[in-house]
N, C-alpha and C positions, 0 to 999 in steps of 0.2 A: 335668560340663560341661568341654568342651575348654578348655585354657589355651594361649595363644599366647605364645611367647617374644618379648620386646621389649627394646630398649635404652633407649628414651625414652618418657615419658608426656606431657610438656608440649612444645609447639612454639611458637616466637615467631610472633605474628601478622604476616603480610606485607601486611596491609591498612592499615597505618598507623593502627590503632585506629579506622578509619572505620566498622566494623560494631559498633555499640553500645559503642564505646570499649574493645573487647577487646584485651588485650595478649598473652595466651597462649591457645592451644587445647589441650584435653585430652579424650581419649576413653578411659574406663576399660573400656568394653565395646565389642565389635566385633559388629555386627549388631544387629537390633532385632526384637522379637516383637509389636509393636503392629499390624502388618499394614496400615498406611495405604497405599492403592493408588497414591498419587501421589508417594511419598517420593523425593526427588532423590538421597538417599544410595545408592540402588540403581545409580546411574550407574557404568559400568565404570571411569571414571577414578579412583574411590575404592578400587578393587580389593578389594571386600568380597564374597567368594564366599559362597553360601548365606546371603544377607542375613537371612532370617527366623530363622536359628539364632543365638542369643546365645552369644558366647564372652567369656572374660575374659583379661586379660593377666597373665602369670606375674610374681609379685612386684611387682605394680603399685604398691602403697602404699609399699613400701620404695624403689622407684625414684623415685617422686614426692617422697618426703621428701628424698632426696639432691638432687634438682633444685631444690626450694624453698630448701634451705639455700644453694645456690650462685647463686641469682638476685639480682642487685643491684636490679633494678627490681621493686618490690613492687606489681605491677600487677594487673589484673583477669583472672582465669582463667575461661575459658569451658567450661561443661559442656553437652554435648548437641548439638554441631553436626553429628554424624553418626549418633548413636543416642541415644534418650531415656535420660538418666542414672537415671531412675526406672522402668525397665522392670520387669516383675513379678519378675525374678530378684533385683533389688536388695533386696527385702523381707527376704530371709534372708542374702544375701551381704554387704550393707552396705558395698560399696566406695565408693559415693558419699558416704555418711556418714563413712567413714574419711578420704576425701580432704578433706572439709569440715573435719574436725577438724585435719588438718595445715595447711590453708590458714589456719584460725583461729590455730593455734600460731605460724605464721611471718609473720602479718600481711598476707596478700594479700587482694585483693578477689575477687568472684565474679560470674559471669553464668551464669544457668541457663535453658535452654529445656526445657519439659516439657509433657506432656498428662496428667500423673498427679497424683492427690491424695496420693501417698506423700511428696511434698515437705513436707507439713505435719508429718511426723515430725521433720523437721530444722529446724523453726522456731527452736528454741533456738540452734542453731549459726549460722543466718543472722542472727539478732539480735545475737549476739556479734560476728560478723565485721563487721556494719554499724557497730559502735561504733569499729572501727579503720580500716576501709577501705570501699570502695564495693561495693554489692550491687544487682544488678538481676535480676529474674525475669520471663521472658516465658512466659505461658501461651498455648499454641497453640490457637486456635479458628478453624476455617475456616467453620463454618456455625452458625446459631442453631437449626436444625432437628435435634432429637435423632435422628429416624428416618434422616435423610440422613447424619448423622455416623456412625451405626452401620453404614451401608453402606460408606462410604469410609474409615472408621477403625475397623474391626471389633473390635479388642481394647482400645479406649480407653474411659475413662469418658465419660459423656455431656457434651455442651456445657454443660448446666445445672449439672452437678457441677463442671465446670472454672471456671465463673463463681463458684461457691461457694468454690472453692480460692482464687481471686483475692481474694475478699472477705476471707477469713481472713488472707491475706498482708498485705493493706493494713491490716486492723485491728491487726496486729502491728507496723505501721510499716515494713514492707518495701517498697522501691520496686519496683512491679510493674505490668505491663500486658499487652496482648494482641498476639500475633503472628498477624495475620490473613493467613496465608500457608500454602499457596498459595490463590489465588482461581481456581476451576475454571470455565473458559468453559462456558456452557450449563447449569451445575449450581448454582454458588454466586454467580455474578456478577449478582445482582439488587439493585434498590434496597431491596426488602423485607429481604433478608438483611443488607445493610449498615446500614440504619437500626436493625434489631433488635440487632445486635451493638454498635453505638454506644450505644443506649439502655441495654442491660444493663451495658455497661462503665462507663457513667456511674453507674449505680445501685450498683455495687460499688466505686466510687472508683478505677478504673483510671487510672494516670498517663498512659498512652499507648496508641495502637493503631498498629501499623506494618504496611504492606502494599505490595506491588508490583503488585497487581491482575492477576495472571496466574500461570502455572505453568511451571516448567522442564520441558522435554521433550528429554532427551538419550539417544541410543543405546538401550541395553537398558532404561533406565528408562522411555522412551517406549513401548517394546514391552510392558513389564509393565503400564503404565497402560492402554494400549489393550486388552490382553487382559482386564483387569478390567472395563473399560467394556463390552466385548462380552458379558460375563456379566450385569452389572447393568442395562445400558441398551443392548440390541442395536441396532446401527446408529449409535450416537453416535460411535464411533471414526472412522467414515467421514466424519462432519461435521468432525472435527478434521483429518483428512488432507486434505480438500478445501480447508479454510480456511488451515491452517498448514503443510502440506507437511512439510518436514524442518527447520523452524525449531527452534532450541534453546530458545526461550521463546515461549509462547503468551499474549499479552495478551488480555484480554477485548475483544470486538468493541465494547463500550460503554466502553472504557477512559477516554477523556477526560471523558465525562459522569459516569461513576461516581466517578472520582477527584475531580472538582469537588464532587459531592455529598458524598463522604466527607470531604474536607478542610474544606469549609464547615461541615458539621454538627459535626465534631469541634471546630472553632474556636468554634462557638457554645456548646458545652457545656464547654469548657475541657479538652479532651483533646489531648495532643501527638501529632503525626503525622510531623514532620520529624526525620530521624536526628540532625542536628546539635543540634537543640533538645533531644532526648531525652538525648543525651550530656552536654550542658551542664547539664541539670537534675539528673541523678542523680549526676554527678561534681563538682558545684559545691563541695562541702565536702570538701576534700582535707586529711587530717591532716598537720601539718607534720613529724611524725617519721617519715613514710614517703615515699620517693621515688616519684612517680607519673608516668605518661606525660602528655605534653602533647597537646592536641587542638585 
């Protein structure tokens, strides 16, 4: 596997902790092999060439340890904002596990986005970290339909298995929920899909579901997505082009109605949907011996 030279692993969040209360971003891997046809990380602004080829960063854990030693703010470190930290290569490389060990050692918090059941391997570390700092896990689930998921996320475990992962995380006391993003116009933006995801999320005790009820469509990422649609659903890309043109974000044509259904149903069953509410909920117990970010 190719290794990329780098000087830094962690970067300070410039979003003011608005996105799930994250203080630092980190990507141990470059590229992703899960093959999701809609992935916004393909966008050329991220400068990831040959996106489907996974590469690692040279001396990543050594660099990370030095950075953790020198950070005054023991905040929440995000895994997985550009590639899944539990891609298949992680099973033997164990970079994510090594990073979690360091985060645990130096008393930081963690935020993880994943579609993989490999995260369950690290339940011991997530539990240890949660005793000292804040932990949040977001399991990405775009559709309740396993057959559709296999088409649009070809190298991922089924949606059913992802709900099972979420259940195990919650049984272990980890703060976890669903990232229902993206929502694909004409494919996953249906009442039935939304109701089923909410029902199953409630069944497995998800703390939250977060969505923007649409999909990012930028430059080459848009082209990649449309090419994939042409193979899977001939003619559907033309519908996108006629409705959305060159917009960078395509909201469901039923956006208002679906968001109302989504929020009302989640409120009824006690699942959080608002970003500020989610941040307040999982960050509410801040250890006094660690300096945390304000939100």
